[in-house]
VOGULO-285218 format. One record per residue (C-alpha): residue in one letter; x, y, z. Coordinates in steps of 0.1 Angstrom, whole numbers, plus 2048, in hexadecimal, padded with zeros to 3 digits. Layout:
residues N
  code   xx   yy   zz
     A    X    Y    Z
...
//
This chain:
residues 496
  code   xx   yy   zz
     X  83C  68C  977
     X  851  66F  96A
     X  84B  64A  96F
     X  866  62F  972
     X  866  609  972
     X  867  5FB  995
     X  883  5E4  988
     X  897  5FD  974
     X  897  622  97D
     X  8A9  62A  95D
     X  889  623  94A
     X  877  644  94D
     X  856  64C  93C
     X  839  665  93D
     X  818  65D  94D
     X  809  657  92A
     X  824  63F  921
     X  820  62C  941
     X  7FB  629  93D
     X  7FD  61E  918
     X  817  603  920
     X  806  5F6  93F
     X  825  5E4  94B
     X  84A  5EB  947
     X  85C  5D6  92D
     X  872  5C8  948
     X  853  5BB  95B
     X  855  5D7  975
     X  838  5EF  97E
     X  839  613  975
     X  83B  62A  993
     X  83A  650  997
     X  85C  65D  9A3
     X  84C  675  9BB
     X  82B  679  9CE
     X  81A  69B  9CD
     X  814  6AB  9EF
     X  7F2  6B9  9F8
     X  7F2  6DA  A0A
     X  7D7  6E8  A21
     X  7CB  6FE  A04
     X  7C9  6DF  9EE
     X  7B2  6CE  A07
     X  79C  6ED  A09
     X  799  6ED  9E3
     X  790  6C8  9E2
     X  775  6CD  9FC
     X  763  6E3  9E4
     X  763  6CA  9C8
     X  74D  6AC  9C0
     X  75B  68A  9BB
     X  761  68F  996
     X  774  6AF  99D
     X  789  6A0  9B8
     X  792  682  9A2
     X  79D  698  985
     X  7B1  6AE  99D
     X  7C3  691  9AD
     X  7CB  681  98C
     X  7D8  6A2  980
     X  7F3  6A1  99B
     X  800  680  98D
     X  7F8  681  967
     X  80A  6A1  95F
     X  80A  69B  939
     X  7E3  69D  93A
     X  7D1  6BF  93B
     X  7B8  6C8  956
     X  79E  6CB  93B
     X  7A5  6A7  930
     X  7A3  699  952
     X  784  6AC  95C
     X  773  69F  93C
     X  77E  67C  943
     X  771  67E  967
     X  74F  68B  95C
     X  74B  66E  944
     X  75A  653  95B
     X  746  65C  97A
     X  726  667  968
     X  709  668  980
     X  6F5  64E  96C
     X  712  635  96F
     X  716  639  995
     X  6F2  63E  9A0
     X  6F5  663  9A7
     X  70F  67E  9AE
     X  71C  66D  9CE
     X  735  657  9BB
     X  746  648  9DA
     X  731  64F  9F8
     X  73D  64B  A1C
     X  724  63A  A34
     X  72B  63E  A59
     X  724  621  A70
     X  72A  61E  A96
     X  74A  623  AA8
     X  75B  639  A8F
     X  759  621  A72
     X  753  631  A50
     X  74B  61B  A32
     X  759  629  A11
     X  740  61A  9F8
     X  753  614  9D8
     X  739  5FE  9C6
     X  71F  616  9B8
     X  72C  614  995
     X  720  5FF  977
     X  72F  5DE  983
     X  728  5E2  9A8
     X  74D  5DF  9B3
     X  769  5F7  9BC
     X  77B  5EF  99B
     X  763  607  98A
     X  773  624  99B
     X  792  61F  986
     X  786  60B  968
     X  76C  625  95E
     X  789  63E  95C
     X  7A4  628  94D
     X  795  626  929
     X  797  64C  927
     X  7BA  64D  935
     X  7C6  631  91F
     X  7B8  63D  8FE
     X  7C5  660  905
     X  7E7  651  90E
     X  7E8  63F  8ED
     X  7E2  65F  8DB
     X  7FC  672  8EF
     X  817  658  8E8
     X  80F  657  8C3
     X  800  635  8C3
     X  7E4  63B  8AA
     X  7E6  61E  892
     X  7E7  5FE  8A7
     X  7C9  5F0  8BA
     X  7D0  5EF  8E0
     X  7C9  5CC  8EE
     X  7C2  5CD  913
     X  7C9  5AD  926
     X  7B9  5A8  948
     X  7BC  58E  963
     X  7A0  58F  97C
     X  797  57F  99D
     X  773  58A  997
     X  76D  5B0  997
     X  788  5BE  980
     X  77D  5AA  963
     X  759  5B7  961
     X  763  5DA  969
     X  77E  5DA  94E
     X  766  5CB  934
     X  74C  5E5  93D
     X  765  601  93A
     X  774  5F6  919
     X  756  5E7  907
     X  755  5F7  8E4
     X  76F  611  8EC
     X  77E  619  8C9
     X  7A2  60D  8C3
     X  7A1  5F3  8DF
     X  79B  5CE  8E5
     X  799  5BE  907
     X  79D  59A  912
     X  796  58F  936
     X  7A2  56F  947
     X  791  562  966
     X  796  542  97B
     X  77A  52B  971
     X  771  521  994
     X  77E  540  9A6
     X  763  55B  9A2
     X  740  55E  9AF
     X  723  554  99A
     X  718  579  996
     X  73B  583  98C
     X  73D  568  972
     X  71A  571  965
     X  725  596  961
     X  743  58C  94C
     X  736  570  936
     X  718  586  92B
     X  72C  5A5  924
     X  722  5B7  904
     X  73A  5C8  8EC
     X  74B  5C1  8CB
     X  76E  5C4  8D9
     X  76C  5AD  8F7
     X  777  589  8FF
     X  774  576  91F
     X  787  555  926
     X  785  53F  945
     X  7A5  52D  94F
     X  7AB  50D  962
     X  7BF  51C  97E
     X  7BD  538  997
     X  7C1  55D  995
     X  7E6  55C  99A
     X  7E9  545  97C
     X  7D6  55E  967
     X  7E9  57C  974
     X  80B  56B  96F
     X  801  561  94B
     X  7F6  584  942
     X  818  592  94F
     X  82A  577  93B
     X  817  581  91C
     X  822  5A5  921
     X  846  59C  922
     X  845  582  907
     X  857  58F  8E8
     X  847  576  8D0
     X  824  580  8DC
     X  82C  5A5  8D9
     X  83A  59F  8B6
     X  81A  58C  8AB
     X  804  5A7  8B7
     X  819  5C3  8A7
     X  817  5B1  885
     X  7F2  5B0  889
     X  7F0  5D5  891
     X  7EA  5CF  8B6
     X  7FB  5D8  8D6
     X  7F8  5CE  8FB
     X  7ED  5E2  919
     X  7DE  5D9  93B
     X  7BF  5E2  94F
     X  7CC  5D1  96F
     X  7D9  5E6  98B
     X  7FD  5E0  97E
     X  7F3  5FC  966
     X  7F8  61E  977
     X  7D9  62B  965
     X  7C5  612  97A
     X  7D5  61A  99B
     X  7D6  640  999
     X  7B0  645  999
     X  7AE  631  9B9
     X  7C2  64B  9CC
     X  7A6  664  9C7
     X  78B  652  9DB
     X  7A1  651  9FA
     X  7A8  676  9F8
     X  783  67C  9F1
     X  777  666  A0E
     X  78D  67A  A27
     X  77E  69B  A19
     X  75B  68D  A1D
     X  761  684  A41
     X  76D  6A7  A48
     X  750  6B7  A36
     X  738  6A1  A49
     X  747  6AC  A6B
     X  751  688  A73
     X  776  693  A77
     X  789  6B4  A76
     X  7A2  6BC  A5B
     X  7C3  6AD  A66
     X  7B4  691  A7B
     X  7C4  66F  A77
     X  7AE  655  A67
     X  7B7  630  A62
     X  7AF  61D  A42
     X  7A6  5F8  A3E
     X  7A5  5E8  A1C
     X  79C  5C5  A11
     X  7B6  5BD  9F7
     X  7C7  5A1  9E4
     X  7DC  5B2  9C9
     X  7E5  5CF  9E0
     X  7DB  5EA  9C8
     X  7BE  5F8  9DC
     X  7D1  5FC  9FC
     X  7F0  609  9E9
     X  7DA  626  9DD
     X  7D2  62E  A01
     X  7F8  62D  A09
     X  7FE  646  9ED
     X  7E3  65D  9F9
     X  7F4  65C  A1B
     X  815  664  A0B
     X  804  682  9FB
     X  7FB  690  A1D
     X  7D8  681  A24
     X  7D9  67C  A4A
     X  7D6  656  A4A
     X  7E2  643  A67
     X  7E5  61D  A65
     X  7DD  60C  A44
     X  7CE  5EA  A4D
     X  7D2  5D0  A32
     X  7B5  5B6  A35
     X  7B9  594  A25
     X  7A3  575  A23
     X  7B0  552  A28
     X  7CA  558  A0D
     X  7DD  56C  A26
     X  7FF  571  A15
     X  7FD  596  A1B
     X  7F5  592  A40
     X  813  57C  A44
     X  829  595  A31
     X  821  5B1  A48
     X  820  59D  A68
     X  842  58D  A60
     X  852  5AE  A5A
     X  857  5A9  A35
     X  858  584  A2A
     X  842  57E  A0C
     X  83B  559  A06
     X  822  54E  9EC
     X  82A  529  9F1
     X  80B  520  A03
     X  7E8  510  9FC
     X  7D1  525  9E6
     X  7AE  527  9F4
     X  78E  52E  9E1
     X  77A  544  9F8
     X  759  557  9FA
     X  76D  577  9F4
     X  77C  56D  9D2
     X  789  58E  9C7
     X  7A3  58A  9E3
     X  7AD  566  9DA
     X  7D0  570  9CF
     X  7F3  565  9DA
     X  808  57C  9C3
     X  800  5A0  9CD
     X  80E  5B3  9B0
     X  80C  5D6  9BE
     X  821  5CD  9DC
     X  83E  5D2  9C4
     X  836  5F7  9C2
     X  835  5F9  9E8
     X  857  5E9  9EA
     X  864  602  9D1
     X  859  61F  9E6
     X  863  613  A09
     X  885  60A  9FC
     X  88B  62D  9F0
     X  884  623  9CC
     X  89F  608  9CC
     X  898  5F8  9AB
     X  8B5  5E0  9AE
     X  8A6  5D2  9CF
     X  884  5D0  9BF
     X  890  5BD  9A1
     X  8A4  5A5  9B7
     X  885  59E  9CD
     X  86E  599  9B0
     X  886  581  9A0
     X  888  56E  9C1
     X  862  56D  9C2
     X  860  55F  99E
     X  87A  545  9A5
     X  873  539  9C8
     X  851  549  9D2
     X  861  55A  9F0
     X  874  57A  9F7
     X  87C  58D  A17
     X  882  5B3  A18
     X  8A1  5C0  A2A
     X  89D  5C6  A4F
     X  8A4  5EB  A49
     X  882  5EE  A37
     X  86D  5DD  A51
     X  866  5FC  A66
     X  856  60C  A47
     X  83E  5EF  A45
     X  833  5F1  A6A
     X  832  617  A6A
     X  817  618  A4F
     X  806  5F6  A4E
     X  7F4  5DC  A64
     X  7E5  5BC  A57
     X  7CC  5A1  A5F
     X  7B8  585  A4F
     X  796  576  A52
     X  788  555  A46
     X  766  54E  A38
     X  757  545  A5A
     X  761  566  A69
     X  756  578  A4A
     X  733  569  A4C
     X  731  571  A71
     X  73A  595  A6A
     X  720  599  A4F
     X  705  58C  A66
     X  710  5A1  A84
     X  713  5C2  A72
     X  6F2  5BD  A61
     X  6E0  5B3  A81
     X  6EF  5CF  A96
     X  6F2  5EC  A7C
     X  6DC  5E0  A5F
     X  6F9  5E6  A48
     X  6FF  5CA  A2E
     X  723  5C1  A26
     X  730  5AD  A09
     X  749  591  A10
     X  768  5A6  A09
     X  75D  5C4  A1D
     X  754  5AD  A3A
     X  778  5A0  A3A
     X  784  5C4  A3E
     X  76B  5CC  A59
     X  775  5AE  A6E
     X  79A  5B3  A69
     X  796  5D7  A75
     X  782  5CD  A93
     X  79D  5B5  A9D
     X  7B8  5CF  A96
     X  7A6  5E9  AAC
     X  7A1  5CF  AC8
     X  7C6  5C5  AC7
     X  7D5  5E8  AC6
     X  7BC  5FF  AD7
     X  7BF  616  AB9
     X  79D  627  AB9
     X  7A3  640  A9D
     X  787  643  A84
     X  78A  62B  A67
     X  781  62B  A42
     X  779  608  A37
     X  779  603  A11
     X  759  5F2  A08
     X  762  5E2  9E7
     X  743  5D0  9D9
     X  71E  5CF  9DB
     X  712  5B2  9F1
     X  6FC  5A8  9D4
     X  71A  59C  9C1
     X  71E  581  9DB
     X  6FA  578  9E2
     X  6FE  554  9EE
     X  719  559  A08
     X  709  579  A15
     X  6E7  569  A18
     X  6F6  54A  A29
     X  708  560  A41
     X  6E6  56F  A4B
     X  6D9  54C  A52
     X  6C3  549  A33
     X  6D5  536  A17
     X  6CA  53D  9F3
     X  6C2  51F  9DE
     X  6BB  530  9BD
     X  6D5  538  9A2
     X  6DA  553  988
     X  6CA  575  98E
     X  6AF  566  9A3
     X  6C7  567  9C0
     X  6C8  58D  9BE
     X  6A2  58E  9C6
     X  6A6  575  9E2
     X  6C1  58A  9F3
     X  6AC  5AA  9EE
     X  68E  599  9FE
     X  6A3  58D  A1B
     X  6B4  5AE  A23
     X  69C  5C9  A17
     X  6B9  5D7  A02
     X  6B5  5E1  9DD
     X  6C5  5CD  9C2
     X  6DE  5E4  9AF
     X  6D1  5EC  98C
     X  6EF  5DF  97A
     X  6EB  5BC  98A
     X  6C6  5BB  985
     X  6CC  5C2  960
     X  6DE  5A1  95C
     X  6BD  58E  95C
     X  6B7  57D  93B
     X  6D9  586  92C
     X  6E9  56B  916
     X  70B  55B  91C
     X  724  566  901
     X  744  557  90E
     X  749  533  91A
     X  76E  52C  90F
     X  783  51A  929
     X  7A8  514  925
     X  7C4  505  939
     X  7DA  51E  94A
     X  7F8  513  935
     X  7E5  51A  915
     X  7DE  53F  91A
     X  7F6  54A  8FF
     X  7DF  538  8E6
     X  7C2  54F  8EE
     X  7D4  56C  8DE
     X  7C6  55F  8BE
     X  7A4  56D  8C9
     X  7B2  590  8C7
     X  7C0  58C  8A3
//
């Protein structure tokens, strides 16, 4: 399978080349030229496998320059039972009214990013070998709105031949997310806070990738760039597996029959997580409507509801679901590439419009593609809190702030449309990563700070603190650097 830049189809590379590079030199995102199709026999085979086996098999359909033996080995290491609390890597918990929660937060950082970022170091280091990159050190640059940063740090800490630097908005992550990052161990890690929001960090990282002077400086120092954000295909591809696996689990549990239509609702800011569900649907998983759930930063909601006008020129809100506090949704570029029939000229034009004016509108001929596959809604902090309280009171199921956004948006979608198909809701983080807003939603605000808030939420709810978060107690802060968003290029000196 070949990969092309979303902005220039003449740039064709292998999977290993796409993963090693992270982003195309023209600023485009690498995209597979075709999607494999799952047969009935494929589904039967997948039913017999555990999560590790399913993930390796799905990746094998896309990463055709990797052997089955390699991918199986990577999956065994990435999703080891001791990292994910057991063999059930991504369990599906069924609630009332056909709602099924796909819990993606049982990994070492208690967020869904672990599902990809435990796999990516294996894929990236193997890709570097396959492309002959054996002398330079790979410098991974990551912009985070909260969860990606810690998951990437955890995945790449002390991985030979790599360095990693994470940028996070100084006032835009939860206290627990910040604590996870600034206490990270490892000889090859750096963490920098920026005065700005996630979009500022993400734009800066993309700018570094396409800056010839920065690339030259690193090359002279024996270094090279790559990315662990979902702009890297190696980050996105492993996410496809958990949607396929969730469907298989529902069939095996007798909740649905093979071939039954199931909707999917995903809380998303950068659009990568729901794009993975779209790709699974294109492969033949019987997904119905893909419901895109946003918080008060509702640029994606407006995009879908308007029929295709993307406008980032709006206020930026810091919310209780910070991983979704994003106005520039990078992976929407890949969706535009596919629904336009891989029209790289159109994609380049629209991305240039976005960079210059902050707005673009897709051609009317493509709008039917949007409405055929997607619905969208948004939820502010007040409704999020109300949903956390209601679901806990009525079903004794504790939602984090991001998952609560998706739950509420799906409730409103179902009420508005009468679509009563079963739904998979992506549960993207442990509620213990957002102790204070979760406790406040339950009517019992937490006054303590640090890791004491974990114990307070556990006492309030009767839930168990995840071991990776409990282990933060007593850890020393290693990183306290704060820079202006316009000075990010200067931080490359930390990698030299």
